[in-house]
C-alpha positions in Angstrom: 27.5 -50.8 -12.2 30.0 -49.4 -14.7 33.5 -50.8 -14.0 36.9 -49.9 -15.3 37.4 -48.8 -18.9 40.3 -50.4 -20.7 42.5 -48.4 -23.0 42.8 -50.3 -26.3 45.3 -47.9 -27.9 47.4 -45.0 -26.7 44.6 -42.6 -27.7 41.6 -41.7 -25.5 39.4 -44.4 -27.0 37.8 -46.7 -24.4 35.5 -49.7 -24.4 33.7 -50.9 -21.2 35.0 -54.3 -20.1 31.7 -56.0 -19.4 30.8 -59.7 -19.9 28.8 -58.9 -23.1 31.6 -56.9 -24.7 34.2 -58.5 -26.9 37.6 -57.0 -26.1 41.0 -58.1 -27.4 43.8 -57.0 -25.2 47.3 -56.2 -26.4 49.6 -55.1 -23.5 53.1 -54.0 -24.0 55.7 -55.6 -21.8 58.8 -53.9 -20.5 60.4 -57.2 -19.5 62.0 -58.2 -22.8 62.7 -57.0 -26.2 59.9 -58.0 -28.6 60.3 -61.0 -30.8 60.0 -59.6 -34.3 60.8 -61.2 -37.6 61.4 -64.7 -36.1 61.4 -68.0 -38.0 59.2 -70.6 -36.4 59.7 -74.3 -36.6 56.5 -76.3 -36.0 57.3 -79.9 -34.9 54.5 -82.4 -34.6 54.5 -86.1 -33.7 51.4 -88.3 -33.5 52.6 -92.0 -33.7 50.1 -94.6 -34.8 50.3 -96.5 -31.5 49.2 -93.5 -29.5 45.8 -91.7 -29.1 45.3 -89.3 -32.0 45.8 -85.6 -31.5 44.4 -82.6 -33.4 47.8 -81.4 -34.5 46.7 -80.1 -38.0 44.1 -77.9 -36.3 46.7 -76.5 -34.0 49.0 -75.7 -36.8 46.2 -74.1 -38.8 45.2 -71.9 -35.9 48.8 -70.7 -35.3 49.1 -69.8 -39.0 45.8 -68.0 -38.9 46.9 -65.8 -35.9 50.2 -65.0 -37.5 48.5 -64.1 -40.8 46.0 -61.8 -39.0 48.8 -60.1 -37.2 50.6 -59.4 -40.6 53.2 -61.9 -39.6 52.5 -64.4 -42.4 55.5 -63.5 -44.5 57.9 -64.7 -41.8 59.0 -68.3 -42.6 57.3 -71.1 -40.7 58.4 -74.6 -41.4 56.5 -77.8 -40.6 57.9 -81.2 -39.6 55.2 -83.8 -39.3 55.7 -87.4 -38.0 58.9 -86.0 -36.5 62.0 -87.9 -35.8 64.9 -86.3 -33.9 67.1 -86.5 -37.0 64.4 -84.4 -38.8 64.6 -81.7 -36.1 68.4 -81.6 -36.3 68.3 -81.2 -40.0 65.7 -78.4 -39.8 67.7 -76.6 -37.1 70.7 -76.6 -39.5 68.8 -75.7 -42.6 66.1 -73.4 -41.3 67.8 -71.7 -38.3 64.6 -71.0 -36.3 64.3 -68.6 -33.4 61.2 -70.5 -32.0 60.7 -74.2 -32.0 57.1 -75.4 -31.2 56.6 -79.0 -30.4 53.1 -80.5 -30.4 52.6 -84.1 -29.4 52.6 -86.5 -26.5 54.6 -86.2 -23.3 55.2 -88.9 -20.7 56.7 -87.0 -17.8 60.2 -88.2 -16.7 60.4 -90.6 -19.6 60.6 -87.8 -22.2 58.7 -86.7 -25.3 57.2 -89.0 -27.9 58.7 -88.9 -31.4 58.4 -91.5 -34.2 60.6 -94.2 -35.5 60.9 -95.3 -39.1 57.8 -97.5 -38.8 55.6 -94.6 -37.4 55.6 -96.0 -33.9 56.5 -94.3 -30.7 60.1 -93.5 -29.8 60.8 -91.8 -26.5 63.5 -89.1 -26.3 64.6 -88.0 -22.8 64.9 -84.4 -21.6 68.7 -84.4 -21.5 69.0 -85.4 -25.1 66.6 -82.7 -26.1 68.4 -80.1 -24.0 71.7 -81.0 -25.7 70.1 -80.8 -29.1 68.4 -77.4 -28.6 71.3 -76.1 -26.5 73.7 -76.7 -29.4 71.7 -74.1 -31.4 71.2 -71.5 -28.6 74.2 -69.6 -29.9 72.9 -69.9 -33.4 69.7 -67.8 -32.8 67.4 -70.3 -31.1 65.6 -68.2 -28.4 62.4 -70.1 -27.4 61.2 -73.6 -27.2 57.5 -74.4 -26.7 56.6 -77.9 -25.6 52.8 -78.2 -26.0 52.6 -81.7 -24.7 51.3 -83.3 -21.5 53.7 -83.5 -18.5 56.5 -81.8 -20.5 57.7 -79.5 -17.6 60.5 -81.9 -16.7 61.9 -81.6 -20.3 61.3 -77.9 -20.2 63.4 -77.5 -17.0 66.4 -79.3 -18.6 66.1 -77.4 -21.9 65.9 -74.1 -20.0 69.5 -74.6 -18.8 70.6 -74.1 -22.4 67.8 -72.0 -24.1 66.6 -68.6 -22.8 62.8 -69.2 -22.9 61.1 -72.6 -22.5 57.4 -73.3 -22.0 56.2 -76.7 -20.8 53.1 -78.3 -19.4 53.0 -79.4 -15.7 49.9 -81.6 -16.1 47.8 -83.3 -18.7 46.3 -80.8 -21.2 43.4 -81.6 -23.5 43.6 -80.8 -27.2 41.2 -77.9 -27.0 43.1 -76.2 -24.2 46.5 -76.8 -26.0 45.1 -75.2 -29.1 43.7 -72.3 -27.1 47.1 -71.7 -25.5 48.8 -71.7 -29.0 46.3 -69.2 -30.3 46.9 -66.8 -27.4 50.6 -67.3 -27.4 51.1 -66.6 -31.1 48.7 -63.7 -31.1 51.2 -62.0 -29.0 54.2 -63.3 -30.9 52.6 -62.2 -34.2 52.1 -58.7 -32.7 55.8 -58.5 -31.9 55.4 -58.8 -28.1 57.6 -60.6 -25.6 57.6 -64.3 -24.6 56.5 -63.3 -21.1 53.4 -61.6 -22.4 52.8 -64.4 -25.0 52.9 -67.0 -22.2 50.4 -65.0 -20.1 48.0 -64.4 -23.0 48.2 -68.1 -23.8 47.1 -68.9 -20.3 44.3 -66.3 -20.5 43.2 -67.8 -23.8 42.7 -71.2 -22.1 40.8 -69.5 -19.2 38.5 -67.4 -21.3 37.7 -70.4 -23.5 36.2 -72.0 -20.4 38.9 -74.7 -20.0 40.2 -75.5 -16.5 43.9 -76.1 -17.6 45.0 -72.4 -17.6 47.4 -73.1 -14.7 49.0 -76.0 -16.5 51.6 -74.1 -18.7 54.9 -73.2 -17.0 57.5 -70.7 -18.1 61.3 -70.9 -17.7 63.4 -67.8 -18.4 67.2 -68.0 -18.4 67.1 -71.2 -16.5 64.7 -70.0 -13.8 61.1 -71.0 -13.3 59.0 -67.8 -13.7 55.5 -69.2 -13.5 54.6 -72.6 -12.0 51.5 -74.6 -11.1 50.3 -74.3 -7.6 47.2 -76.1 -6.3 44.5 -73.4 -6.0 42.7 -72.6 -2.8 39.7 -70.7 -1.7 40.7 -68.1 0.9 38.2 -67.5 3.7 34.4 -67.5 3.6 32.6 -64.6 2.1 31.9 -61.5 4.1 28.2 -61.5 3.2 26.1 -64.7 3.1 22.6 -65.6 2.2 20.0 -65.1 5.0 20.4 -67.9 7.5 23.7 -69.2 6.1 26.8 -68.9 8.3 29.4 -70.2 5.9 29.9 -71.3 2.3 29.2 -75.0 1.9 31.9 -77.3 0.6 29.7 -78.0 -2.4 29.6 -74.4 -3.4 33.3 -73.9 -2.7 34.1 -76.9 -5.0 31.9 -75.5 -7.7 33.7 -72.2 -7.5 37.1 -73.9 -7.8 36.0 -76.0 -10.8 34.8 -73.0 -12.6 37.9 -70.9 -11.8 40.9 -72.9 -10.7 43.0 -70.2 -9.1 43.5 -69.0 -5.6 40.5 -66.8 -4.9 38.8 -64.9 -2.1 35.0 -65.0 -2.0 33.7 -61.6 -1.2 29.9 -61.9 -1.5 27.3 -64.4 -2.5 23.5 -64.3 -2.4 20.6 -66.4 -3.5 18.6 -65.0 -6.3 14.8 -65.3 -6.7 15.2 -68.1 -9.3 17.3 -70.0 -6.7 20.6 -69.6 -8.4 23.6 -68.1 -6.5 25.6 -65.1 -7.6 29.2 -64.9 -6.3 31.7 -62.0 -6.3 35.3 -63.0 -5.9 38.9 -61.8 -6.3 41.7 -63.7 -7.9 44.5 -63.3 -5.4 47.4 -63.7 -7.8 46.6 -60.8 -10.0 44.1 -58.8 -7.9 41.3 -59.1 -10.5 37.6 -59.2 -9.6 35.0 -61.5 -11.2 31.5 -62.6 -10.8 29.9 -66.0 -11.5 26.5 -67.7 -11.2 25.9 -71.2 -9.7 22.8 -73.3 -10.2 21.9 -76.5 -8.3 21.4 -79.5 -10.6 19.1 -82.4 -10.2 21.6 -84.3 -8.0 22.0 -81.4 -5.6 25.4 -80.3 -6.9 26.1 -76.7 -7.6 27.5 -75.9 -11.0 28.6 -72.8 -12.9 25.9 -71.8 -15.4 27.9 -69.3 -17.3 31.4 -68.2 -17.9 33.1 -66.1 -15.3 32.4 -62.5 -15.9 35.2 -60.0 -15.3 34.2 -56.9 -13.3 37.4 -55.1 -12.5 40.7 -55.9 -14.3 43.2 -53.2 -13.3 45.6 -53.3 -16.2 48.3 -50.7 -16.2 49.8 -49.6 -19.5 52.4 -50.5 -20.6 51.7 -53.9 -19.0 49.8 -55.7 -16.3 53.0 -56.7 -14.5 53.2 -53.1 -13.2 49.9 -53.7 -11.4 51.2 -56.9 -9.9 54.4 -55.2 -8.7 52.4 -52.3 -7.2 49.9 -54.5 -5.3 52.6 -56.8 -4.0 53.2 -54.3 -1.2 49.5 -54.1 -0.3 48.6 -55.7 3.1 45.8 -58.1 3.7 43.9 -55.2 5.3 44.3 -53.1 2.1 43.0 -56.0 0.0 40.0 -56.6 2.2 39.2 -52.8 2.0 39.5 -53.0 -1.8 37.1 -56.0 -1.8 34.5 -54.1 0.2 34.8 -51.1 -2.1 34.2 -53.3 -5.1 31.3 -54.9 -3.3 29.8 -51.5 -2.6 30.2 -50.5 -6.2 28.3 -53.6 -7.3 25.5 -53.1 -4.8 25.1 -49.4 -5.6 24.4 -49.6 -9.3 24.9 -45.8 -9.8 28.5 -46.1 -8.8 31.5 -46.3 -11.1 35.1 -47.5 -10.5 38.1 -46.4 -12.5 41.9 -46.8 -12.4 43.4 -43.5 -13.2 46.9 -43.3 -14.6 48.9 -41.2 -17.0 47.9 -43.4 -19.9 44.2 -43.4 -19.3 44.0 -39.6 -18.9 46.6 -38.7 -21.5 49.0 -35.8 -21.6 49.2 -33.4 -19.9 48.2 -35.5 -16.9 47.4 -32.9 -14.3 45.0 -31.0 -16.5 43.4 -34.0 -18.1 42.8 -35.8 -14.8 40.6 -32.9 -13.7 38.8 -32.6 -17.1 38.2 -36.4 -17.5 37.6 -37.6 -14.0 37.1 -34.5 -12.0 39.9 -35.2 -9.7 42.9 -33.1 -8.7 46.3 -34.8 -9.0 49.0 -32.9 -7.1 51.8 -35.0 -8.6 51.6 -37.4 -11.5 54.1 -39.6 -9.7 51.4 -40.5 -7.2 49.5 -42.3 -9.9 47.9 -44.7 -10.4 44.9 -43.6 -8.4 41.9 -45.8 -7.6 38.6 -43.9 -8.0 35.1 -44.7 -6.7 32.4 -42.3 -7.8 28.7 -42.2 -6.8 27.1 -39.2 -8.5 23.7 -39.9 -7.0 25.0 -39.1 -3.5 27.8 -36.8 -4.6 30.6 -39.1 -3.2 34.1 -39.4 -4.6 36.8 -41.6 -3.1 40.4 -41.2 -4.5 43.1 -43.5 -3.3 46.7 -42.9 -4.4 48.1 -46.3 -4.6 51.7 -45.3 -5.5 52.4 -43.2 -2.4 56.0 -42.7 -1.1 54.9 -44.0 2.4 53.4 -47.2 1.0 50.4 -48.7 -0.8 47.3 -46.4 -0.6 48.7 -44.3 2.2 46.8 -41.2 1.0 43.0 -41.5 0.5 40.6 -38.6 0.0 36.8 -38.9 0.4 34.8 -35.9 -0.9 31.1 -35.4 -0.2 29.5 -32.8 -2.5 26.3 -32.6 -0.4 28.2 -31.4 2.7 31.2 -29.8 0.9 33.3 -32.0 3.1 36.6 -33.6 2.1 38.5 -35.9 4.5 41.9 -37.4 4.2 42.6 -40.9 5.5 46.0 -42.6 5.9 44.6 -46.1 5.3 42.3 -47.5 2.7 40.4 -49.4 5.4 39.4 -46.1 7.2 38.3 -44.5 3.9 36.3 -47.6 3.0 34.5 -47.6 6.3 33.6 -43.9 6.0 32.4 -44.5 2.4 30.2 -47.4 3.5 28.6 -45.2 6.2 27.8 -42.4 3.7 26.3 -44.9 1.2 24.1 -46.5 3.8 
């Protein structure tokens, strides 16, 4: 099955987003003005009486991403073995817009700095909030606390500084470095903190680490993204022969491989006795597939990274998709799940998300030329499109309808020259399933 093509530039160049394809995504954000030409202060603390961290590697990776983005000429200052007096002096002399702290966190006790002997010295969140807050009117815009259990300090600092990132749980070195890479890729490209945060989390996730829910973001004193214990929503609609429900072992393996709230859509046992699972991430409405294999102890484990199938990103940013699908009902989502399942089962099918950026200008003419669909009004876009050329079937769902999410759905059958209109996605999905059977 060929799934959604992602636009990499504002031209008409597309790359299929399949598991074997390397794609780097840069998504504009409308939420904030981009951070351009910003000075970055990198603060690290690794006292001799604490477990050692890979701080030099993190610093090197940040510098590399900024250099690749052409951002290397912007000043970046290091403070190693940091004491609070060192930070205050650097804030006065360097006037950074971003302060990045990398080191140890202890939860409510504060962050770990160093004393004159190189040993640990705890600094509580209120003291840090007062220090950084004193410079919020001097150009300091963002503080990143890349340390375990630093969300309590982040919350206090956020009362004085516009953007603050903290960690709600323990985070391993590799995951912390992955977050920094994703975050500063976006910053180096001149994108917003909102997007930088999201790409940092995605970088953790795509690297195969389970801590992508750990970072939290505060914006103007308000918690924007927070950690919530993930759940698996409902058993799958289709099970292996003889199985009535997903076993707790398999559910646990799914959650370990992808620790977000998910809905299992389909799973089946393959000939080599591994299990393929199709699921939707509920928070963003993204579709993925993974394979589980039973090990020698009888425990099911993921044998490969989660493969994205349908990631409906809307230019200029993915937040537009989230806002759009917030109004979708559970019935709408279940119908979407079934349509994606049908697309996976019928390999000659393709699924697209059609919007004014994917078809280009002029929209009305290009939609017909590119996708073969008629768009009566570009304000109805984006449209969800399911195409099966073998059976001459085309389903168009106008998500952004004045009456609500997906309130106009058109199913066309070339073999009978029939075109029916449905007021709900569920009705259209059921009719499509009958025609495909």
